[in-house]
C-alpha positions as CSV (number, residue, x, y, z in Angstrom):
1,M,0.0,0.0,0.0
2,A,1.3,3.4,-0.9
3,D,2.2,6.0,1.7
4,W,-0.9,8.2,2.4
5,S,1.0,10.8,4.3
6,M,0.8,14.4,3.3
7,E,4.5,14.7,2.7
8,P,5.4,16.0,-0.8
9,A,7.6,13.0,-1.5
10,A,4.6,10.6,-1.1
11,V,3.9,8.6,-4.3
12,W,0.6,6.8,-4.8
13,V,1.0,3.6,-6.9
14,P,-2.6,3.0,-8.2
15,S,-2.0,-0.7,-9.0
16,E,-1.4,-1.3,-5.2
17,F,-4.3,0.8,-4.1
18,Q,-7.6,-0.7,-3.0
19,L,-10.6,1.2,-1.7
20,A,-12.4,-0.9,0.9
21,N,-16.1,-1.6,1.5
22,W,-17.5,0.3,-1.5
23,T,-21.1,-0.1,-0.4
24,M,-24.0,2.2,0.3
25,E,-23.5,1.3,4.0
26,P,-21.2,3.6,6.0
27,A,-17.9,2.9,4.3
28,V,-15.0,1.6,6.4
29,W,-11.5,2.1,5.2
30,S,-9.8,-1.3,5.4
31,P,-6.9,-1.5,3.0
32,D,-5.6,-4.9,4.1
33,L,-8.5,-6.8,2.7
34,P,-8.4,-8.1,-0.9
35,A,-10.7,-6.4,-3.4
36,D,-13.0,-9.5,-3.9
37,Q,-13.7,-9.5,-0.2
38,I,-14.1,-5.8,0.6
39,F,-16.5,-4.7,-2.2
40,G,-20.1,-4.7,-1.0
41,S,-23.3,-6.1,-2.4
42,W,-25.6,-3.2,-2.2
43,L,-26.8,-3.6,-5.8
44,Q,-27.7,-7.2,-5.4
45,T,-29.6,-6.6,-2.2
46,S,-31.3,-3.5,-3.6
47,V,-32.4,-5.3,-6.7
48,A,-33.6,-8.3,-4.7
49,S,-35.5,-6.1,-2.4
50,S,-37.1,-4.1,-5.2
51,S,-38.1,-7.3,-7.1
52,G,-39.5,-8.8,-3.9
53,E,-41.7,-5.7,-3.3
54,Q,-43.0,-5.8,-6.8
55,L,-43.8,-9.5,-6.4
56,V,-45.7,-8.8,-3.2
57,E,-47.6,-6.0,-4.9
58,Y,-48.4,-8.2,-7.9
59,A,-49.6,-11.0,-5.7
60,A,-51.8,-8.8,-3.6
61,A,-53.3,-7.2,-6.7
62,T,-54.0,-10.5,-8.4
63,Q,-55.6,-12.0,-5.3
64,N,-58.1,-9.2,-5.5
65,N,-58.6,-9.9,-9.2
66,D,-57.4,-6.3,-9.8
67,P,-53.9,-6.2,-11.5
68,I,-54.3,-2.4,-12.2
69,H,-51.9,-1.6,-9.3
70,V,-49.1,-3.2,-11.2
71,F,-49.8,-1.0,-14.2
72,E,-50.1,2.0,-11.9
73,E,-46.7,1.3,-10.5
74,A,-45.2,1.0,-14.0
75,A,-46.9,4.2,-15.1
76,H,-45.6,6.0,-12.0
77,E,-42.0,4.8,-12.6
78,F,-42.3,5.9,-16.3
79,E,-43.6,9.3,-15.2
80,T,-40.7,9.7,-12.8
81,D,-38.3,8.8,-15.5
82,I,-39.7,11.4,-17.8
83,N,-39.7,14.1,-15.2
84,M,-36.0,13.5,-14.7
85,M,-35.3,13.8,-18.4
86,K,-33.1,17.0,-18.0
87,M,-30.9,15.3,-15.4
88,K,-30.4,12.0,-17.1
89,M,-27.1,10.7,-18.5
90,H,-28.4,10.2,-22.0
91,T,-27.3,8.0,-24.8
92,Y,-27.1,9.2,-28.4
93,P,-30.2,9.1,-30.7
94,A,-29.7,6.5,-33.4
95,S,-29.2,9.2,-36.1
96,F,-26.3,10.7,-34.1
97,R,-24.5,7.4,-33.9
98,A,-24.3,7.3,-37.7
99,L,-22.0,10.3,-37.5
100,G,-19.2,8.0,-36.3
101,E,-16.9,7.7,-33.3
102,Q,-15.2,11.0,-34.1
103,Y,-18.3,12.7,-32.6
104,T,-19.5,10.0,-30.2
105,A,-16.6,8.1,-28.6
106,P,-13.8,9.2,-26.2
107,T,-10.2,9.2,-27.5
108,M,-8.4,9.5,-24.1
109,V,-10.5,9.1,-21.0
110,A,-13.8,7.4,-20.1
111,I,-16.0,9.3,-17.8
112,G,-18.9,7.3,-16.3
113,P,-19.9,3.7,-17.2
114,Y,-20.8,3.9,-20.9
115,H,-17.2,3.6,-22.2
116,H,-15.6,2.3,-19.0
117,G,-13.1,-0.5,-19.6
118,R,-12.2,0.2,-23.2
119,D,-8.7,-1.0,-23.9
120,R,-7.6,2.2,-25.6
121,L,-8.7,4.3,-22.6
122,K,-6.8,2.4,-19.9
123,Q,-3.8,4.7,-19.8
124,A,-6.0,7.4,-18.3
125,E,-7.1,5.1,-15.5
126,T,-3.7,5.4,-13.9
127,A,-4.0,9.2,-14.3
128,K,-7.3,9.1,-12.5
129,H,-5.7,7.4,-9.5
130,V,-3.0,10.0,-9.4
131,A,-5.6,12.8,-9.8
132,A,-7.6,11.2,-6.8
133,Y,-4.4,11.1,-4.7
134,H,-3.6,14.8,-5.3
135,C,-7.3,15.8,-4.9
136,I,-7.4,14.1,-1.5
137,R,-4.0,15.6,-0.4
138,E,-5.0,19.1,-1.5
139,S,-8.4,18.9,0.2
140,G,-6.9,18.4,3.7
141,H,-9.5,15.7,4.4
142,S,-9.3,12.0,4.7
143,V,-10.0,9.5,2.0
144,Q,-12.9,8.2,4.1
145,E,-14.6,11.6,4.2
146,M,-14.4,12.2,0.5
147,Y,-15.4,8.7,-0.4
148,D,-18.4,8.7,1.9
149,A,-19.5,12.0,0.2
150,V,-19.5,10.3,-3.2
151,V,-21.2,7.1,-1.9
152,S,-24.0,9.3,-0.4
153,V,-25.1,10.3,-3.9
154,A,-24.1,7.2,-5.8
155,H,-27.5,5.5,-5.7
156,Y,-29.0,8.7,-7.2
157,A,-26.2,8.8,-9.8
158,R,-26.9,5.2,-10.8
159,S,-30.6,5.9,-11.4
160,L,-29.7,8.6,-14.0
161,Y,-27.8,6.2,-16.4
162,D,-29.5,3.9,-18.9
163,Q,-30.4,1.0,-16.7
164,A,-29.6,-1.6,-19.3
165,A,-26.1,-0.2,-19.7
166,V,-25.3,-0.3,-15.9
167,A,-27.2,-3.5,-15.0
168,G,-24.1,-5.6,-15.2
169,I,-21.9,-3.2,-13.2
170,G,-21.8,-4.0,-9.5
171,D,-21.1,-1.5,-6.8
172,D,-17.6,-2.9,-6.5
173,D,-16.9,-1.2,-9.9
174,F,-19.5,1.5,-10.0
175,L,-18.7,3.3,-6.7
176,P,-14.9,3.5,-7.3
177,M,-15.6,4.7,-10.9
178,M,-17.7,7.5,-9.5
179,F,-15.0,8.5,-7.1
180,Y,-12.1,8.4,-9.5
181,D,-13.9,10.1,-12.3
182,A,-15.1,12.9,-10.1
183,C,-11.6,13.5,-8.8
184,F,-10.2,13.5,-12.3
185,L,-12.7,16.0,-13.5
186,V,-12.1,18.3,-10.5
187,Q,-8.3,18.2,-11.2
188,Y,-8.9,18.9,-14.9
189,M,-11.1,21.8,-14.1
190,L,-8.4,23.2,-11.8
191,T,-5.9,23.2,-14.7
192,C,-8.2,25.6,-16.5
193,T,-7.9,28.2,-13.8
194,P,-4.7,30.2,-13.2
195,T,-4.4,29.4,-9.5
196,G,-5.2,25.7,-9.9
197,F,-2.7,25.3,-12.8
198,A,0.1,27.0,-10.8
199,E,-0.5,24.9,-7.7
200,M,-0.9,21.5,-9.4
201,D,1.5,18.7,-9.1
202,P,4.0,19.1,-12.0
203,A,3.6,15.5,-13.2
204,L,-0.2,15.5,-13.2
205,R,-0.2,19.0,-14.8
206,S,2.1,17.8,-17.5
207,F,-0.3,14.9,-18.4
208,L,-3.4,17.0,-18.3
209,D,-1.8,19.8,-20.3
210,S,-0.2,17.7,-23.0
211,N,-3.5,15.8,-23.5
212,D,-5.7,18.8,-23.1
213,N,-7.3,18.8,-26.6
214,D,-8.2,15.1,-26.3
215,I,-9.5,15.4,-22.7
216,Y,-11.7,18.4,-23.6
217,H,-13.1,16.6,-26.6
218,D,-14.0,13.7,-24.3
219,I,-15.6,15.6,-21.5
220,M,-17.9,17.3,-24.1
221,L,-19.3,13.9,-25.3
222,L,-23.0,13.2,-24.4
223,E,-22.3,9.6,-23.4
224,N,-19.1,10.4,-21.4
225,Q,-20.7,12.3,-18.5
226,L,-20.8,12.1,-14.7
227,P,-23.8,13.4,-12.7
228,W,-22.9,16.9,-11.5
229,R,-23.9,16.0,-7.9
230,V,-21.1,13.5,-7.8
231,V,-18.6,16.1,-9.0
232,E,-20.0,18.6,-6.4
233,A,-19.5,15.9,-3.7
234,V,-15.8,16.1,-4.4
235,M,-15.7,19.9,-4.9
236,R,-17.1,20.3,-1.3
237,F,-13.6,19.2,-0.2
238,R,-11.5,20.4,-3.1
239,P,-13.2,23.6,-4.4
240,V,-13.0,24.7,-8.0
241,P,-13.4,28.4,-8.9
242,L,-16.2,27.8,-11.4
243,E,-16.2,31.4,-12.6
244,G,-12.6,31.1,-13.7
245,F,-13.2,27.6,-15.2
246,I,-16.2,28.6,-17.2
247,T,-14.6,31.9,-18.3
248,C,-11.8,29.9,-19.7
249,L,-14.0,27.6,-21.8
250,K,-17.2,29.4,-22.6
251,G,-15.7,31.0,-25.7
252,C,-14.4,27.7,-27.1
253,L,-16.2,28.0,-30.4
254,Q,-14.1,31.0,-31.5
255,D,-10.4,31.7,-31.7
256,R,-10.8,35.2,-30.3
257,K,-11.7,37.1,-27.2
258,V,-14.5,39.6,-26.9
259,P,-13.4,42.3,-24.4
260,E,-16.7,44.1,-24.8
261,E,-18.7,41.3,-23.1
262,E,-19.8,41.9,-19.6
263,P,-17.9,40.3,-16.7
264,F,-18.9,36.7,-16.2
265,V,-21.3,36.0,-13.3
266,L,-22.3,32.5,-12.3
267,D,-26.0,31.8,-12.4
268,E,-26.7,30.2,-9.0
269,S,-30.2,29.2,-10.0
270,Y,-29.0,26.7,-12.7
271,E,-28.5,23.1,-11.7
272,P,-26.5,21.4,-14.4
273,P,-27.0,17.6,-15.1
274,H,-23.3,17.2,-15.9
275,L,-20.2,19.0,-17.2
276,L,-21.5,19.1,-20.8
277,G,-24.7,20.6,-19.6
278,L,-22.9,23.2,-17.5
279,L,-20.7,24.3,-20.4
280,R,-23.5,24.3,-23.0
281,F,-25.5,26.6,-20.7
282,Y,-22.9,29.3,-20.7
283,I,-21.7,28.8,-24.3
284,V,-25.4,29.4,-25.4
285,G,-25.8,32.3,-23.0
286,R,-28.9,34.0,-21.8
287,R,-30.9,36.9,-23.2
288,S,-31.4,40.3,-21.5
289,N,-33.3,40.4,-18.3
290,T,-35.4,43.3,-19.6
291,K,-38.9,42.2,-20.5
292,L,-39.8,42.7,-24.2
293,P,-43.0,44.7,-24.8
294,T,-45.5,43.6,-27.5
295,P,-44.0,44.7,-30.8
296,P,-45.6,48.0,-32.1
297,E,-46.9,48.4,-35.6
298,T,-43.6,49.6,-37.0
299,D,-40.9,48.2,-39.2
300,S,-38.7,47.4,-36.3
301,V,-37.7,43.7,-36.2
302,S,-35.9,43.6,-32.8
303,V,-34.2,40.4,-31.6
304,S,-33.9,41.5,-28.0
305,G,-35.3,38.9,-25.6
306,I,-35.7,37.9,-22.0
307,S,-34.5,35.2,-19.7
308,N,-37.1,32.8,-18.4
309,T,-39.9,34.5,-20.4
310,K,-41.1,33.4,-23.8
311,R,-40.9,36.1,-26.5
312,P,-44.2,37.4,-27.9
313,P,-45.4,35.9,-31.2
314,Q,-44.8,37.6,-34.5
315,P,-47.9,38.9,-36.5
316,Q,-49.7,36.1,-38.4
317,T,-48.9,35.8,-42.2
318,E,-50.7,33.8,-44.9
319,S,-47.8,31.5,-45.3
320,I,-44.2,31.0,-44.1
321,S,-41.2,29.3,-45.5
322,F,-39.0,27.4,-43.1
323,S,-36.0,27.5,-45.4
324,V,-34.3,30.3,-47.2
325,S,-31.0,30.5,-49.0
326,A,-28.4,33.2,-48.7
327,I,-29.1,34.2,-52.3
328,E,-32.8,34.6,-51.5
329,L,-32.0,36.7,-48.5
330,A,-29.7,38.9,-50.6
331,E,-32.5,39.3,-53.2
332,I,-34.9,40.7,-50.6
333,G,-32.4,43.0,-49.0
334,I,-31.3,41.0,-45.9
335,T,-27.6,40.5,-45.5
336,L,-25.7,38.0,-43.4
337,A,-23.4,39.3,-40.7
338,A,-21.3,38.1,-37.9
339,N,-22.2,39.4,-34.4
340,N,-18.7,40.2,-33.2
341,K,-19.9,41.6,-29.9
342,T,-20.5,38.2,-28.4
343,T,-19.4,34.6,-28.4
344,E,-22.8,33.4,-27.1
345,L,-25.0,31.5,-29.6
346,I,-28.3,32.8,-28.3
347,H,-27.7,36.2,-29.8
348,M,-29.1,35.6,-33.3
349,G,-31.8,37.2,-35.3
350,V,-32.9,39.8,-37.8
351,K,-32.6,43.5,-37.1
352,K,-33.3,46.6,-39.2
353,K,-30.4,48.4,-40.9
354,G,-31.7,51.7,-42.3
355,P,-35.2,52.3,-43.7
356,I,-35.3,49.5,-46.3
357,F,-32.6,47.0,-45.4
358,A,-32.1,44.4,-42.6
359,E,-29.4,42.1,-41.3
360,L,-29.4,38.5,-40.1
361,S,-26.6,38.2,-37.6
362,L,-25.1,35.2,-35.8
363,A,-22.2,34.6,-33.4
364,P,-19.2,33.7,-35.6
365,L,-17.6,30.3,-35.5
366,T,-14.1,28.9,-36.0
367,L,-15.0,25.5,-37.4
368,D,-12.6,22.6,-36.9
369,D,-13.0,18.9,-35.9
370,A,-13.1,19.6,-32.2
371,R,-15.7,22.4,-32.4
372,A,-17.8,20.4,-34.8
373,S,-17.9,17.7,-32.1
374,Y,-18.8,20.2,-29.4
375,L,-21.7,21.5,-31.5
376,V,-23.0,18.0,-32.4
377,N,-23.0,16.9,-28.7
378,M,-24.6,20.1,-27.4
379,A,-27.3,19.6,-30.1
380,A,-27.8,16.0,-29.1
381,L,-28.2,17.1,-25.5
382,E,-30.9,19.5,-26.5
383,L,-32.8,16.8,-28.4
384,C,-32.6,14.4,-25.5
385,T,-33.7,16.8,-22.8
386,I,-36.3,19.0,-24.4
387,P,-39.3,17.1,-25.8
388,H,-41.0,20.1,-27.5
389,F,-38.8,23.0,-28.6
390,Q,-41.7,25.3,-29.3
391,D,-42.9,25.0,-25.7
392,A,-39.4,25.8,-24.2
393,E,-37.3,29.0,-23.9
394,D,-35.2,30.0,-26.9
395,E,-32.1,29.1,-25.0
396,E,-33.1,25.4,-24.7
397,S,-32.8,24.8,-28.4
398,A,-30.3,27.5,-29.4
399,V,-27.5,25.1,-30.6
400,C,-30.0,23.2,-33.0
401,S,-31.2,26.6,-34.3
402,Y,-27.6,27.8,-34.8
403,L,-26.6,24.7,-36.7
404,L,-29.8,24.7,-38.8
405,L,-29.3,28.3,-39.8
406,L,-25.7,27.7,-40.9
407,D,-26.7,24.5,-42.7
408,M,-29.5,26.4,-44.5
409,F,-26.9,28.8,-46.1
410,V,-24.6,26.2,-47.6
411,D,-25.3,23.9,-50.6
412,R,-21.9,24.3,-52.4
413,E,-18.3,25.0,-51.5
414,N,-18.8,28.5,-52.8
415,D,-21.5,29.0,-50.1
416,V,-19.0,28.1,-47.4
417,H,-16.6,30.6,-48.9
418,E,-19.3,33.2,-48.8
419,L,-19.8,32.6,-45.1
420,R,-16.1,33.2,-44.7
421,T,-16.3,36.5,-46.6
422,K,-19.1,37.5,-44.2
423,H,-16.9,36.5,-41.3
424,L,-19.5,34.0,-40.0
425,L,-16.8,31.4,-40.4
426,Q,-13.5,32.7,-39.0
427,G,-9.9,31.7,-38.6
428,G,-7.3,30.5,-41.0
429,G,-7.1,26.8,-39.9
430,G,-9.8,24.3,-39.3
431,L,-12.0,22.6,-41.8
432,T,-11.6,23.3,-45.5
433,N,-14.6,24.5,-47.5
434,K,-15.3,20.9,-48.7
435,E,-15.0,19.5,-45.1
436,A,-17.3,22.2,-43.7
437,L,-19.8,21.5,-46.4
438,D,-19.6,17.8,-45.7
439,F,-20.1,18.4,-41.9
440,F,-23.3,20.5,-42.4
441,A,-24.6,17.9,-44.9
442,S,-24.0,15.1,-42.5
443,L,-26.0,16.7,-39.6
444,P,-28.8,14.3,-38.5
445,G,-32.4,15.4,-38.5
446,L,-32.3,18.3,-36.1
447,R,-35.7,19.6,-34.9
448,L,-36.6,23.2,-35.6
449,G,-35.5,25.2,-32.6
450,S,-37.6,28.2,-31.4
451,C,-34.9,30.7,-32.4
452,Y,-34.8,29.2,-35.9
453,V,-38.6,29.5,-36.2
454,R,-38.5,33.0,-34.8
455,I,-36.0,34.1,-37.4
456,M,-38.1,32.5,-40.2
457,E,-41.1,34.5,-38.9
458,E,-39.1,37.7,-38.8
459,I,-37.9,37.2,-42.4
460,E,-41.5,36.6,-43.5
461,K,-42.7,39.7,-41.7
462,Y,-39.9,41.7,-43.4
463,R,-41.0,40.2,-46.8
464,V,-44.7,41.1,-46.2
465,K,-44.1,44.7,-45.0
466,R,-41.7,45.5,-47.9
467,R,-43.3,43.7,-50.7
468,M,-43.1,46.6,-53.2
469,W,-39.5,47.4,-52.4
470,I,-38.5,43.8,-52.4
471,T,-39.8,43.4,-56.0
472,V,-37.7,46.4,-57.1
473,H,-34.7,45.2,-55.1
474,A,-34.9,41.6,-56.4
475,F,-35.0,42.9,-60.0
476,L,-32.0,45.1,-59.4
477,Y,-30.1,42.3,-57.6
478,K,-30.8,39.7,-60.3
479,N,-30.0,42.1,-63.2
480,I,-27.3,44.2,-61.6
481,R,-24.6,43.1,-64.1
482,T,-26.8,43.7,-67.1
483,I,-27.8,47.1,-65.7
484,V,-24.1,48.0,-65.0
485,M,-23.1,46.9,-68.5
486,A,-26.0,49.0,-70.0
487,I,-25.1,52.0,-68.0
488,S,-21.5,51.6,-69.0
489,A,-22.5,51.2,-72.7
490,I,-24.7,54.3,-72.4
491,G,-21.8,56.2,-70.8
492,A,-19.6,55.1,-73.6
493,L,-22.1,56.2,-76.2
494,V,-22.5,59.5,-74.5
495,A,-18.7,59.9,-74.5
496,I,-18.6,59.0,-78.2
497,F,-21.4,61.4,-79.2
498,G,-19.7,64.1,-77.1
499,T,-16.4,63.5,-78.9
500,L,-18.1,63.6,-82.3
501,R,-19.8,66.8,-81.4
502,S,-16.6,68.4,-80.3
503,L,-15.0,67.3,-83.6
504,K,-17.8,68.8,-85.6
505,V,-17.6,72.1,-83.8
506,H,-13.8,72.1,-84.3
507,V,-14.2,71.5,-88.1
508,H,-16.6,74.3,-88.5
């Protein structure tokens, strides 16, 4: 057994380390017992007890010739499961699995049970043990205290995973997994903060820093998550300055900083399901807290909004198109633009630019393989947790809306290039035009997010209110080259006639 003293020279060798009595009963630290004797049997007793209760209920119901109680219990469990939808550790919809492991499988570290035990991820298991060792040392608390805190929420954590996926994982594996993974995430989060990075053990910091891209890719995967309450259980002993961590990562979709943005403030009212949910919440952002009045009968097409309040509906129109190309927008006088004042995805929409023009603006994106994966997984999370986008706040489906809008604008490589000229796609590296086109074309069937629908309504409103001007503008847009050539020809003829006239005057 490794030396658990707090001396700096102490080295923890994970292969010799055993956690004792990993059960839901009050845990007792007994390192001398072999693993197959010290691990508990909470799962087996829990399942047996649950099954026995169901058998008793079933027997009682059938004795009275009324089996409805069995159905009622099943319906109650189903309702409970649905009500926990936002907190579940979801698996990918079938359409997302077709995207391939680049977007769905970890490359470095398994977090939680879905990918636990994969051969290619075993190197990180040693790093988890080291992370747990330093996490415990830095906390100033005992292993027993920190482990008991994780055990106290482990039953809740198990209920959040797909039950078929964890059915074969006993507590002797599940509980240590929760503990190690939580310690690893806490140590990784600390490396993203200035103080945590400076104070971290050099060897662990070197591992985390050199594998940062792969680790960040992995912790943003939908099926590679740990319930946030488990992470919080460890953070009670080894705190993480979340403001600094989120500030470091919330602008991850762009290779730039936005100094004009307001200082980051943690939203204490938000309870994240896991780390992906936490980061998605702040990457998307929230709208203004000022309530939006009912739109007056003017030409204004404001995109201001509110947090926790649904935006008022747009005026009804005879028909509405839910798809429009960049060329069609240009024909009616709406230009595409990058919203360079923010990195948050929620700030998208149509706004008036002068008396007769408008602008559709989105937060810019630096698109590479990593960011494509972040977007795909955040969109998958929205689809899994929000059953009806139109009944939810705009923020709840913002990633799907953002992806659908970008996808709507690109049918050819030239369209991707046009997005670059508009600075919606930024940066010199990342995906090529062909790769970006392939990425948007490969997106699975995303539902229409409320922001997307809102923008389509705003475009239709603009089209209806400026019908006469749009007809003129469309004619000019479509025939601008011919008109320019005609004007040039007329100018040339005028110049020729002027020259001939001057010559005639000179001859006389």
